[in-house]
DONULO-945896 format. One record per residue: z, x, y of N, C-alpha, C, CB in turn; residue in three letters. Coordinates in pm, whole numbers, padded with zeros to 5 digits, always signed. Each point is the difference from the previous one (the first is absolute). Glycine has a CB too. Layout:
<rs>
ZXYZXYZXYZXYALA
...
</rs>
This chain:
<rs>
-01665+02985-01644+00018-00137+00060-00067-00093-00111-00008+00077+00268MET
+00069-00192-00298-00058-00098-00067-00108-00079+00050+00193+00008-00080LYS
-00302-00039+00005-00119-00060+00049+00038-00141+00041-00151+00143-00147SER
+00252-00199+00101+00055-00138+00029+00085-00016+00142+00012-00021-00266ASP
-00022+00149+00343+00074+00000+00106-00083+00004+00123+00171+00097-00130GLY
-00301-00118+00099-00105-00006+00117+00025-00122+00082-00178+00117-00136LEU
+00132-00102+00272+00020-00101+00092-00124-00032+00078+00232+00067+00010VAL
-00265-00201-00001-00108-00035+00080+00053-00068+00143-00145-00029-00228SER
+00068+00064+00349+00068-00072+00119-00109-00097+00047+00157+00203+00080VAL
-00099-00309-00037-00094-00102+00023+00017-00025+00165+00016-00113-00266VAL
-00124+00126+00344+00010-00013+00140-00096-00114+00042+00063+00249+00029ILE
-00011-00374+00009-00088-00088+00079-00022+00031+00140+00069-00159-00143PRO
-00206+00150+00181-00050+00079+00142-00065-00132+00088-00078+00275-00124PHE
+00152-00307+00222-00069-00078+00111+00063+00057+00148-00031-00233-00169PHE
-00040+00304+00232+00038+00054+00125-00104-00006+00108+00144+00139-00126GLN
-00108-00145+00240-00106+00006+00122+00023+00121+00065-00011-00238+00046LYS
+00095+00342-00084-00010+00123+00054-00012+00112-00085+00111-00095+00159GLU
-00204+00187-00123-00026+00121-00059+00119+00101-00029-00214-00040+00110SER
+00222+00088-00223+00099+00119-00024+00133-00051-00061-00100+00131+00201GLY
+00118-00261-00215+00093-00054-00076+00016+00042-00155-00040-00173+00168ILE
-00079+00138-00221-00007+00026-00153+00022+00156-00028-00173-00205-00034LEU
+00104+00274+00135+00014+00164-00028+00158+00046-00014-00229+00048+00153ARG
+00310-00109-00046+00124+00026+00010+00081-00023-00126-00037-00044+00228ARG
+00025-00079-00283+00042-00032-00133-00034+00105-00108-00025-00232+00072ALA
-00123+00247-00073-00024+00104-00115+00050+00129+00034-00199-00111-00069LEU
+00226+00150+00180+00079+00144+00018+00138-00021-00059-00121+00072+00228GLU
+00184-00186-00212+00131-00006-00067+00008-00003-00145+00058-00107+00188SER
-00173+00075-00249-00012+00013-00143-00027+00143-00037-00082-00232-00015ILE
+00039+00303+00100-00025+00131-00019+00115+00091-00043-00169-00047+00156GLU
+00290+00002-00097+00108+00075-00007+00103-00050-00133-00037+00039+00277HIS
-00036-00125-00368+00061-00051-00092-00018+00106-00139-00037-00252+00130GLN
+00117+00215-00242-00029+00073-00112-00133-00027-00057+00231+00005-00038ASP
-00322+00092+00059-00148-00011-00052-00017-00008-00132-00063+00115+00169GLN
+00168-00052-00262-00016-00001-00136-00003-00141-00050+00107+00219-00013ARG
-00046-00315+00065+00014-00127-00047-00107-00108+00041+00231+00069-00003ARG
-00288-00015+00125-00097-00094+00072-00131-00005-00078+00101+00054+00231LEU
-00133-00169-00290-00128-00037-00063-00114-00028+00085+00131-00084-00161LYS
-00096-00031+00258-00119-00054+00081+00068-00067+00119-00166-00043-00206GLN
+00079+00025+00299+00033-00071+00131-00108-00096+00009+00116+00192+00125ILE
-00079-00324-00137-00084-00107+00001+00004-00056+00150+00040-00048-00261ILE
-00133+00061+00338+00006-00047+00133-00111-00142+00000+00066+00277+00111VAL
-00003-00388-00084-00060-00113-00003-00041-00060+00140+00122-00022-00213VAL
-00253+00048+00254-00046-00044+00133-00032-00143+00002-00088+00220+00041ASP
+00203-00306+00025-00003-00127-00026-00089-00066+00139+00248+00014-00164ASP
-00366+00036+00179-00088-00049+00122+00044+00053+00116-00047-00199-00095GLY
+00112+00332+00093+00053+00043+00118-00085+00029+00126+00147+00077-00157SER
-00120-00110+00279-00089+00038+00114-00028+00142+00013+00084-00184+00112PRO
+00007+00285-00147-00024+00140-00012-00010+00004-00153+00125+00095+00221VAL
-00236-00042-00274-00024+00008-00145+00072+00116-00067-00219-00103+00041SER
+00259+00083-00154+00062+00119-00078-00101+00116-00019+00151-00164-00125ALA
-00267+00132+00106-00109+00105-00021-00007+00080+00129-00139-00145-00164GLN
+00142+00078+00273-00006+00069+00120+00105+00091+00021-00109-00176+00082THR
+00241+00127-00092+00117+00089-00006-00004+00114-00086+00112-00183+00049GLU
-00165+00171-00172+00004+00103-00088-00111+00103+00019+00109-00156-00147LEU
-00200+00118+00248-00122+00088+00001+00025+00132+00044-00130-00186+00041SER
+00241+00190+00045+00048+00137+00061+00121+00034-00055-00103-00034+00205THR
+00165-00027-00316+00114+00064-00071-00047+00085-00110+00143-00187+00054TYR
-00054+00308-00044-00030+00099-00118+00123+00040-00031-00214+00085+00059ASN
+00329-00169-00078+00131+00048-00040-00005+00027-00162+00122-00138+00205GLY
+00006+00171-00233+00014+00034-00147-00006-00104-00098+00126+00167+00075ALA
-00112-00283-00035-00031-00114-00103-00119-00065+00001+00206-00035+00008VAL
-00302+00078+00072-00126-00069+00016-00069-00031-00142-00026+00121+00233LYS
+00053-00024-00326-00076-00011-00122+00060-00117-00084-00059+00254+00004SER
+00177-00296+00037+00066-00102-00068-00008-00123+00057+00131+00149-00076LYS
-00214-00165+00181-00011-00120+00063-00123-00090-00046+00118+00119+00188ILE
-00079-00244-00217-00101-00089-00038+00004-00138+00093+00017+00108-00249PHE
-00141-00138+00300-00001-00103+00111-00075-00123-00080-00013+00180+00231VAL
+00089-00295-00199-00052-00114-00039-00024-00096+00126+00114+00039-00230ILE
-00247-00100+00255-00035-00069+00101-00002-00139-00031-00111+00182+00078GLU
+00177-00268+00001-00001-00153-00030+00011-00088+00122+00107+00050-00215CYS
-00159-00165+00213+00022-00098+00122+00143-00010+00048-00188-00135-00085PRO
+00217+00103+00199+00144-00008+00063+00064-00127-00092-00068+00090+00281ASN
+00167-00066-00346+00075-00110-00072+00155+00017+00006-00199-00019-00157ARG
+00238+00114+00216+00153+00019+00047+00037+00108-00101+00072-00256+00091GLY
+00055+00301-00075+00067+00112-00046+00022-00022-00159+00113+00043+00242PRO
-00065-00168-00280+00028-00029-00147-00135+00026-00082+00187-00186+00061GLY
-00288+00121-00018-00136+00014-00074-00040+00140+00014-00078-00237+00045ALA
+00081+00321+00059-00036+00140-00007+00092+00081-00099-00085-00021+00240ALA
+00219-00021-00246+00083+00090-00090-00057-00032-00140+00224+00003+00150ARG
-00247-00125-00163-00040-00055-00148-00123+00085-00054+00076-00255+00058ASN
-00192+00280+00060-00105+00083-00026+00036+00133-00054-00109-00119+00166GLU
+00213+00180-00095+00048+00134-00033+00067-00003-00147+00040+00053+00261GLY
+00044-00158-00298+00064+00004-00116-00101-00023-00115+00210-00075+00117LEU
-00322-00010-00086-00108+00019-00108-00072+00117-00038-00020-00191+00064ASN
+00035+00292+00027-00072+00127-00016+00089+00118-00027-00169-00090+00149ALA
+00300+00049-00201+00079+00105-00031-00047+00074-00138+00188-00127+00132VAL
-00189+00240-00132-00039+00084-00117+00081-00022-00126-00072+00165+00162ALA
-00002-00154-00273+00061-00051-00128+00135+00085-00032-00245-00070-00094ALA
+00240+00205+00139+00102+00093-00042+00109+00007+00107-00169+00133-00132ASP
+00177-00212+00223+00114-00035+00102+00112-00071-00055-00162-00014+00167VAL
+00292+00048-00129+00112-00047-00033+00052-00073+00100+00025+00161-00139GLU
-00022-00090+00273+00071-00058+00114-00096-00045+00118+00200+00147-00066PHE
-00166-00243+00142-00091-00045+00126+00092+00000+00110-00164-00151-00122VAL
+00110+00210+00227+00076+00021+00134-00097-00066+00098+00129+00233-00058ALA
-00048-00308+00142-00062-00070+00130+00013+00073+00120+00050-00204-00090PHE
-00171+00214+00164+00020+00047+00146-00073-00075+00090+00035+00214-00067LEU
+00011-00268+00159-00076-00053+00105-00068+00098+00090+00149-00179-00014ASP
-00262+00151+00060-00084+00105+00058+00054+00053+00143-00200-00109-00129SER
+00291+00034+00188+00057+00060+00113+00145+00053-00013-00152-00147+00118ASP
+00193+00159-00247+00133+00041-00023-00006+00143-00053+00079-00240-00045ASP
+00025+00318+00068-00003+00164-00050+00113+00025-00089-00098+00088+00216LEU
+00063-00056-00328+00094+00067-00089+00063+00127+00021-00117-00114-00128TRP
+00253+00114+00117+00073+00130+00001-00035+00101-00126+00191-00136+00124HIS
-00167+00246-00112-00070+00101-00109+00050-00026-00130-00024+00182+00157ALA
+00158-00216-00185+00054-00001-00133-00018-00158-00053+00180+00212+00057GLU
-00235-00310-00017-00015-00124-00022-00051-00019-00141-00029-00036+00240HIS
-00094+00091-00274-00027-00029-00139+00085+00052-00108-00209-00011+00080LEU
+00236+00161-00048+00092+00063-00102+00128-00069-00031-00093+00201+00074GLN
+00163-00237+00042+00122-00082-00020-00016-00137-00077+00074+00109+00213ARG
-00171-00159-00177-00032-00152-00063-00025+00027-00157-00128-00108+00234ALA
+00041+00187-00278-00032+00033-00130+00118+00043-00087-00216+00057+00091THR
+00293+00026-00024+00132+00060-00081+00081-00109-00025+00011+00221+00105GLU
+00016-00310+00009+00084-00113-00016-00036-00089-00125+00030+00009+00250ALA
-00165-00056-00249-00062-00084-00078+00016+00065-00161-00168-00084+00219LEU
+00153+00206-00230+00011+00051-00125+00127+00008-00046-00182+00106+00038GLU
+00298-00162+00042+00128+00005-00074+00009-00140-00072+00121+00168+00175LEU
-00226-00244-00180-00019-00127-00089-00003-00128+00084+00123+00113-00191GLY
-00178-00109+00324-00011-00106+00090-00170-00032-00007+00234+00079+00166PHE
-00234-00201-00111-00142-00044+00022-00047-00031+00142+00024-00088-00219ASP
+00061+00096+00301-00023-00040+00141+00084+00092+00098-00046-00247-00079PHE
-00009+00303+00170+00061+00079+00104-00040-00027+00138+00017+00161-00161TYR
+00075-00156+00241-00025-00005+00161+00105+00079+00059-00102-00231+00010PHE
+00080+00260+00116+00096+00090+00077+00012-00052+00153-00068+00211-00157CYS
+00141-00137+00240+00016-00017+00131-00121+00029+00081+00226+00045-00041ASP
-00217-00108+00157-00119+00040+00089+00059-00008+00152-00199-00101-00176SER
+00099+00138+00274+00040+00004+00134-00109-00016+00087+00176+00133-00057VAL
-00161-00221+00161-00102-00017+00100-00042+00131+00072+00090-00230+00027GLU
-00193+00225+00006-00062+00134+00088+00076-00019+00142-00272+00015-00115ALA
+00327+00105+00136+00081+00022+00128+00142-00054-00023-00210-00021+00152GLY
+00247-00022-00247+00130-00034-00026+00089+00080-00068-00089-00181+00010GLU
+00222+00191-00008+00093+00097-00050+00074-00054-00105+00014+00104+00205SER
+00007-00236-00198+00062-00077-00111-00080-00067-00088+00162-00023+00133ARG
-00128+00015-00272-00092-00028-00101+00013-00142-00042+00004+00232-00070SER
-00101-00282-00011-00019-00142-00035+00137-00046-00071-00271+00028-00030HIS
+00316+00063-00068+00126-00048-00060+00135+00010+00107-00111+00081-00244PHE
+00108-00010+00343+00107+00004+00096-00005-00111+00098+00006+00237-00028GLN
-00105-00311+00049-00014-00096+00101-00004-00126-00061-00111+00147+00144THR
-00002-00224-00176-00017-00132-00027+00030-00030-00144-00163-00010+00180ASP
+00167+00114-00248+00024-00014-00157+00136+00054-00040-00248+00028-00047CYS
+00327+00012+00110+00132+00064-00024+00083-00085-00092-00007+00108+00223SER
-00002-00245-00204+00098-00087-00056-00049+00006-00160+00047-00166+00236ASP
-00181+00161-00259-00047+00014-00140+00028+00150-00064-00186-00182+00061VAL
+00156+00267+00019+00017+00136-00054+00139+00022-00063-00162+00083+00175PHE
+00263-00125-00072+00133+00023-00056+00044-00082-00125+00051+00057+00229HIS
-00159-00138-00274+00049-00052-00141-00028+00088-00104-00034-00218+00064GLN
-00064+00305-00049-00050+00092-00098+00114+00098-00056-00230-00018+00119LEU
+00213+00058-00245+00094+00090-00045-00063+00137-00037+00132-00197-00077ARG
-00057+00306+00109-00060+00139-00029-00019+00017-00147+00112+00102+00201PRO
-00208-00019-00237-00038+00057-00149+00086+00107-00006-00245-00057-00023ILE
+00356+00080-00076+00083+00102-00019-00092+00134-00024+00189-00170-00093PRO
-00155+00276+00174-00086+00133-00033-00122+00001+00105+00057-00002-00276GLY
-00095-00103+00339-00115+00004+00096+00037-00056+00140-00159-00027-00197TYR
+00187+00129+00274+00065-00057+00149-00092-00084+00067+00128+00200+00042SER
-00263-00210-00045-00071-00078+00065-00070-00144-00045-00009+00223+00078THR
+00054-00248-00231-00062-00097-00073+00106-00123-00012-00153+00183-00126LEU
+00093-00303+00126+00094-00113-00015-00068-00094-00075+00117+00034+00205PHE
-00040-00116-00257-00041-00128-00084+00060-00136+00068+00002+00150-00230THR
-00060-00257+00187+00067-00123+00049+00093-00076-00106-00202-00019+00156TYR
+00317-00018-00128+00102-00038-00109-00034-00152-00029+00199+00173+00081PRO
-00307-00207-00123-00048-00133-00035-00140-00013-00004+00187-00083+00090GLY
-00255-00039-00085-00137-00010-00010-00053+00025+00142+00010-00161-00202LEU
-00094+00264+00214-00058+00016+00127-00103-00098+00034+00051+00224-00022PHE
-00102-00293-00070-00091-00121+00042+00078-00094+00101-00124+00004-00236PHE
+00258-00038+00202+00065-00085+00078+00027+00036+00145+00084-00061-00207ALA
-00071+00195+00208+00025+00050+00144-00115+00009+00078+00175+00123-00074GLN
-00296-00085+00023-00136+00001+00063-00054-00139+00031-00045+00210-00123ILE
+00099-00313+00044-00011-00137+00035+00036-00036+00118+00026-00038-00192LEU
+00124+00092+00226+00050-00044+00131-00021+00100+00106+00164-00131-00113LYS
-00178+00254+00082-00030+00089+00115-00047+00131-00068+00179-00107+00168LYS
-00307+00146-00107-00063+00123-00054+00017+00130+00066-00151-00149-00073SER
+00208+00256+00015+00015+00116+00062-00113+00103-00039+00246-00057+00009ILE
-00353+00001-00061-00091+00106-00072-00124-00001+00082+00089-00036-00245ILE
-00115+00159+00311-00126+00020+00067-00102+00050-00084+00116+00036+00194ALA
-00240-00092-00172-00115+00023-00079-00035+00150-00015-00077-00223+00073THR
+00091+00287+00026-00062+00156-00017+00123+00082-00063-00174-00003+00229SER
+00272-00055-00261+00116+00077-00054-00010-00021-00178+00167-00048+00253SER
-00259-00057-00296+00006-00048-00132-00087+00082-00088+00051-00224+00083VAL
+00009+00277-00219-00069+00062-00103+00042-00067-00124-00018+00213+00120VAL
-00064-00262-00196+00041-00097-00106-00064+00058-00133+00010-00216+00168TYR
+00022+00176-00295-00046+00056-00136-00114-00100-00025+00237+00103-00104ARG
-00350-00068+00150-00112-00086-00004-00046-00058-00140-00061+00130+00198PHE
+00073-00021-00318-00033-00024-00118+00070-00106-00062-00062+00210-00002ARG
+00195-00235+00042+00069-00123-00067-00032-00119+00080+00192+00134-00092SER
-00227-00136+00195-00022-00113+00077-00156-00009+00066+00267+00011+00044LEU
-00351+00029-00122-00150+00018+00043-00068-00124+00039-00015+00185-00152ALA
+00062-00304+00118-00058-00132+00018+00040-00067+00113-00015-00013-00216ASP
+00128+00066+00294+00061-00068+00123-00092+00038+00108+00247+00008-00074VAL
-00294-00129+00163-00066+00018+00113+00052-00081+00118-00183+00054-00144ARG
+00141+00003+00257+00039-00084+00130-00066-00122+00009+00037+00192+00120PHE
+00044-00301-00064-00067-00126+00028-00090+00041+00109+00187-00163-00071PRO
-00292+00048+00089-00096+00029+00092-00031-00136+00107-00098+00182-00195THR
+00175-00285+00154-00005-00123+00080+00100-00002+00132-00064-00119-00231ASP
+00129+00218+00249+00087+00049+00102+00012+00135+00024+00103-00175-00044PHE
-00115+00219+00192-00015+00148+00038+00139+00037+00056-00261-00009+00058SER
+00358-00079-00045+00140+00056+00046+00090-00052-00115-00036-00006+00274VAL
+00125+00118-00320+00075-00035-00106-00061+00025-00133+00095-00155+00147GLY
-00211+00190-00157-00069+00038-00131+00059+00117-00068-00204-00087+00091GLU
+00255+00181-00012+00066+00116-00055+00141-00054-00064-00119+00170+00182ASP
+00193-00236-00128+00117-00041-00056-00014-00086-00120+00086+00023+00214ARG
-00194-00099-00221-00029-00075-00120-00035+00101-00102-00078-00205+00122PHE
-00008+00290-00113-00025+00106-00089+00131+00062-00047-00219+00039+00111PHE
+00307+00012-00015+00127+00058-00061+00077-00107-00094+00024+00155+00214TRP
-00026-00277-00166+00062-00107-00098-00073-00010-00130+00073-00135+00194LEU
-00209+00142-00193-00055+00001-00119+00030+00130-00099-00167-00146+00126SER
+00177+00254-00065+00047+00119-00079+00146-00030-00049-00152+00168+00139LEU
+00232-00205-00046+00156-00019-00023+00016-00107-00115+00065+00050+00261LEU
-00139-00153-00267+00001-00088-00086-00013+00047-00158-00084-00129+00201SER
+00020+00239-00205-00029+00066-00119+00093+00103-00044-00215-00049+00054ARG
+00267+00139+00064+00082+00106-00061+00097+00000+00140-00190+00162-00189THR
+00336-00123+00138+00113+00031+00097+00031+00140+00004+00094-00212-00038ASN
-00168+00302-00019+00003+00134+00004-00045+00069+00139-00037-00027-00249LYS
+00114+00004+00350-00023+00025+00141+00088+00111+00033-00063-00234+00059VAL
+00000+00350+00006+00082+00097+00061-00050+00028+00173+00036+00113-00273VAL
+00064-00098+00334-00022+00012+00139+00060+00137+00060+00002-00261+00008CYS
-00056+00296+00092+00027+00134+00053+00027-00012+00153-00149+00110-00184SER
+00272-00053+00232+00007-00007+00154-00053+00122+00071+00197-00141-00025ASP
-00287+00196-00063-00090+00100+00066-00111-00046+00097+00045+00120-00201TYR
-00069-00103+00309-00099-00043+00082-00143+00047-00034+00178-00008+00163VAL
-00230-00058-00242-00132+00040-00055-00130-00012+00079+00111-00060-00192GLY
-00109-00013+00302-00107-00025+00086+00014-00059+00127-00093-00009-00184PHE
+00007+00035+00287+00011-00049+00140-00092-00112+00017+00059+00222+00086VAL
-00004-00347-00023-00111-00096+00026-00083+00023+00122+00136-00156-00113TYR
-00259+00139+00082-00098+00040+00117-00022-00107+00095-00116+00149-00146GLY
+00014-00131+00229-00033-00090+00113-00140-00078-00030+00129+00166+00167LYS
-00173-00188-00276-00133-00054-00011+00007-00151-00007-00079+00209-00114GLY
-00004-00271+00067-00016-00150-00005+00103-00057-00087-00243+00014+00035ILE
+00341-00087-00005+00092-00070-00081+00043-00123+00087+00079+00217-00133ASN
-00131-00348+00082+00032-00108+00070+00156-00042-00020-00253-00065-00020VAL
+00291+00092-00100+00138-00045-00034+00090+00088+00102-00051-00061-00271TYR
+00045+00175+00292+00075+00094+00054+00004-00027+00157-00059+00162-00198ARG
-00062-00199+00252-00015-00008+00140+00019-00143+00063-00151+00196-00030SER
+00159-00299-00039+00024-00128+00042+00126-00018+00063-00138-00068-00165VAL
+00147-00007+00275+00132-00038+00069+00015-00139+00036+00004+00214+00087ARG
+00112-00243-00052+00025-00142+00033-00085-00042+00113+00231+00017-00077TRP
-00278-00150+00064-00108-00053+00099-00131+00040-00007+00161-00012+00131GLY
-00190+00115-00226-00140+00051-00028-00061-00117-00090+00059+00272+00010ASP
-00187-00283+00026-00072-00111-00072-00032+00033-00144-00100-00067+00216ARG
+00115+00206-00241-00019+00038-00141+00109-00031-00077-00136+00167+00059ARG
+00250-00184+00003+00125-00039-00091-00034-00130-00085+00174+00098+00181LEU
-00250-00185-00134-00053-00101-00078-00054+00029-00139-00042-00083+00211PHE
-00050+00189-00200-00073+00041-00121+00092+00064-00086-00209+00025+00112ARG
+00301+00058-00075+00105+00076-00075+00084-00103-00075+00008+00194+00174VAL
+00044-00286-00099+00082-00097-00074-00049-00095-00099+00107+00023+00182LEU
-00259-00060-00146-00050-00079-00088-00005+00083-00144-00130-00132+00197THR
+00075+00263-00191-00042+00090-00096+00146+00026-00095-00213+00116+00174HIS
+00322-00103-00088+00140+00002-00068+00034-00105-00069+00071+00121+00154GLU
-00106-00237-00114+00043-00139-00068-00093-00008-00108+00084-00131+00205MET
-00211+00172-00199-00074-00007-00126+00047+00082-00106-00179-00051+00126ARG
+00241+00163-00100+00055+00081-00096+00120-00037-00059-00105+00151+00105MET
+00196-00215-00014+00113-00064-00058-00046-00124-00113+00135+00065+00238ARG
-00227-00136-00187-00048-00120-00085-00060+00068-00130-00058-00167+00215ARG
-00007+00268-00223-00039+00069-00108+00105+00058-00101-00178+00039+00150ALA
+00284+00013-00066+00131+00047-00077+00050-00120-00078+00072+00175+00182VAL
-00067-00277-00131+00046-00135-00051-00059-00017-00125+00024-00101+00215GLU
-00155+00097-00222-00096-00039-00118-00026+00106-00096-00111-00150+00145SER
+00124+00262-00113-00041+00110-00084+00126+00077-00083-00200+00025+00180CYS
+00311-00044-00119+00129+00050-00074+00096-00077-00053-00026+00150+00125PHE
+00075-00130-00239+00109-00093-00041+00122+00013+00065-00094-00001-00197PRO
+00129-00033+00323+00096+00007+00078+00144-00070-00057-00196+00014+00177LEU
+00310+00034-00171+00113-00085-00026+00015-00096+00126+00118+00185-00153SER
-00025-00263+00143+00027-00112+00096+00048+00075+00119+00061-00189-00172GLU
+00011+00281+00165+00050+00071+00120-00112+00070+00064+00222+00030-00097GLU
-00315+00043+00019-00111+00065+00046-00104-00095+00077+00043+00161-00193GLN
-00043-00278+00135-00095-00099+00048+00038-00057+00134-00051-00052-00233ARG
+00182+00051+00237+00061-00062+00144-00008+00091+00106+00162-00130-00110GLU
-00144+00270+00067-00020+00112+00093-00122+00003+00058+00139+00119-00115ILE
-00262-00140+00015-00127+00009+00042-00031-00121+00092-00059+00131-00209ASN
+00099-00227+00166-00038-00130+00085+00063-00003+00142-00011-00133-00218ASN
+00134+00179+00241+00072+00026+00113-00074+00096+00095+00204-00044-00134GLU
-00258+00154+00081-00085+00106+00057-00118-00069+00059+00074+00176-00167ILE
-00126-00276+00091-00132-00057+00024+00039-00084+00103-00114+00013-00223LEU
+00201-00110+00225+00053-00096+00108+00016+00089+00135+00138-00158-00183ARG
-00081+00286+00175+00033+00061+00126-00126+00062+00058+00238+00042-00076SER
-00326-00012+00004-00139+00032+00047-00067-00109+00070-00018+00149-00181LYS
+00038-00280+00134-00052-00119+00066+00064-00030+00124-00054-00084-00207ALA
+00187+00120+00212+00061-00019+00130-00038+00083+00096+00168-00076-00100ARG
-00200+00192+00079-00028+00114+00090-00143-00036+00032+00165+00190-00099THR
-00244-00228+00018-00130-00055+00030-00011-00109+00112-00041+00054-00234PHE
+00132-00137+00225+00012-00123+00111+00052+00049+00112+00038-00172-00150LEU
+00058+00269+00152+00066+00036+00115-00094+00083+00086+00220-00011-00118LEU
-00306+00099+00037-00115+00072+00070-00099-00080+00047+00034+00173-00128ASN
-00069-00290+00072-00103-00098+00056+00057-00057+00118-00097-00058-00217ALA
+00228+00017+00207+00046-00078+00127+00010+00113+00121+00148-00194-00149LYS
-00112+00318+00128-00019+00101+00094-00133+00024+00055+00174+00087-00107SER
-00274-00087+00043-00133+00006+00037-00062-00117+00067-00007+00146-00176ARG
+00045-00256+00126-00042-00128+00076+00057-00002+00131-00014-00127-00202PHE
+00129+00159+00232+00054-00015+00122-00050+00129+00099+00208-00139-00119PHE
-00269+00220+00058-00064+00103+00071-00146-00030+00030+00158+00154-00104ARG
-00209-00284+00061-00130-00045+00023-00095-00003-00108+00044+00073+00203GLY
+00001-00015-00329-00080-00004-00115-00005-00119-00077+00041+00212-00002ASP
-00137-00300+00042+00014-00142-00064-00071+00015-00134+00001-00140+00227VAL
-00060+00245-00280-00036+00010-00123+00110+00019-00111-00198+00078+00111THR
+00314-00044-00069+00122-00001-00072+00049-00125-00076+00046+00160+00166ALA
-00103-00265-00099+00016-00149-00055-00089-00014-00129+00039-00104+00246LEU
-00149+00175-00232-00113-00011-00130+00058+00078-00107-00221-00013+00138LEU
+00293+00126-00098+00060+00090-00115+00117-00060-00070-00068+00198+00124LEU
+00136-00277-00036+00132-00065-00071-00061-00112-00095+00179+00037+00216CYS
-00297-00102-00172-00057-00108-00082-00046+00064-00133-00076-00139+00208ALA
+00019+00250-00198-00056+00092-00122+00129+00036-00097-00203+00119+00162LYS
+00318-00075-00097+00106+00022-00059+00065-00131-00082+00016+00185+00184LEU
-00016-00297-00119+00041-00105-00058-00099-00034-00124+00111-00070+00227LEU
-00231+00078-00225-00102-00026-00105+00022+00087-00119-00162-00064+00171ALA
+00187+00200-00134+00017+00094-00128+00120+00013-00030-00170+00120+00038GLU
+00277-00134+00036+00156+00000-00045+00083-00111+00033-00009+00224+00026PHE
-00029-00338-00062+00053-00137+00044+00158+00004-00014-00223-00129-00082PRO
+00258+00173-00046+00158-00016-00020+00057+00096+00090-00002-00066-00244ARG
-00038+00173+00270+00083+00110+00094-00025-00030+00145-00023+00191-00171GLU
-00082-00243+00211-00024-00034+00131+00092-00133+00042-00249+00109-00026ALA
+00276-00194-00061+00074-00108+00023+00126+00033+00014-00139-00123-00101VAL
+00190+00212+00016+00132+00060-00015+00036+00070+00130-00032+00029-00250SER
-00065+00057+00302+00025+00068+00126+00012-00085+00127-00118+00178-00108ALA
+00022-00293+00080+00019-00111+00126+00138-00041+00000-00232-00101-00011ILE
+00262+00041-00127+00152-00065+00013+00112+00099+00037-00065-00165-00180ASN
+00049+00291+00142+00106+00097+00038+00003+00018+00154-00028+00122-00225HIS
-00091-00135+00296+00011+00001+00142+00055-00115+00056-00174+00135+00002ARG
+00140-00239-00056+00059-00135+00044+00145-00013-00005-00196-00096-00078ILE
+00242+00150-00047+00154+00000-00031+00077+00083+00116-00046-00010-00272SER
-00021+00120+00288+00064+00104+00102+00012-00058+00145-00106+00196-00137ARG
+00023-00267+00170-00008-00071+00121+00112-00102+00006-00246+00038+00009ARG
+00243-00105-00127+00102-00106+00002+00146+00047-00016-00177-00144-00092GLU
+00205+00257+00068+00124+00054-00011+00032+00100+00121-00023-00034-00255THR
</rs>
């Protein structure tokens, strides 16, 4: 084995239920141990501490676990702490959310694909208890644009700039990602928004490389731990926070990347659509008796005046027609 094939796993940890981290670690036990250098668990001020979880864990990978404790600052900051601690001889970094479970061949498939000359790998996934995968349901339209790599039945590439696709719609699940850290060691997650920070990170990587490989192998199962983004629903007050952070992410994309005119318009239209959804959710909650929804609309207008005014005008024009 080449020393430059070593892998570090970064796990941000914030959970209220015991046993979740243990299950994630058990899924790592089934990976190719020859490649596994370290498992960096970042305790992001978790209500159930990582040290408590690990006190009764004696699995095969325990000697490779390194715990970092820090105040709660969100998943992006936690992953950055993990990236800062990656060992000098590691070539690849893999992400695993603490409530997700890898399937046994995940790391082996990822590193073998990357060693074909790629910098960024991701694969399919499935929700716990579901039979149809991520690529078969909400991301089938994007997956069907991928092209198979001759000689490799499960590997695909994108015919164009993958940055442009992820800007519009992402099919990348965080716990499926393994990337060539040595070539991109300075890239970090943003910390001023906690929804969409993963997509911004993918865009940061993809602005530097288009050597992307994807597998339709189902590499992991989504767990049931704390995840605000996946659990929020229409009418939920938490939707305001999710939309605000998504809009901040889109604003950051506009200022941080050299977008083409077409890409800029795509990004701005998504931003405007988030503002429209925000106002509709506020209207729904107001008519259900939540008068604070008006205050939230005022905050939206203060932070995103252009998008909020556009959303208001859109609603007026729809009523007039």
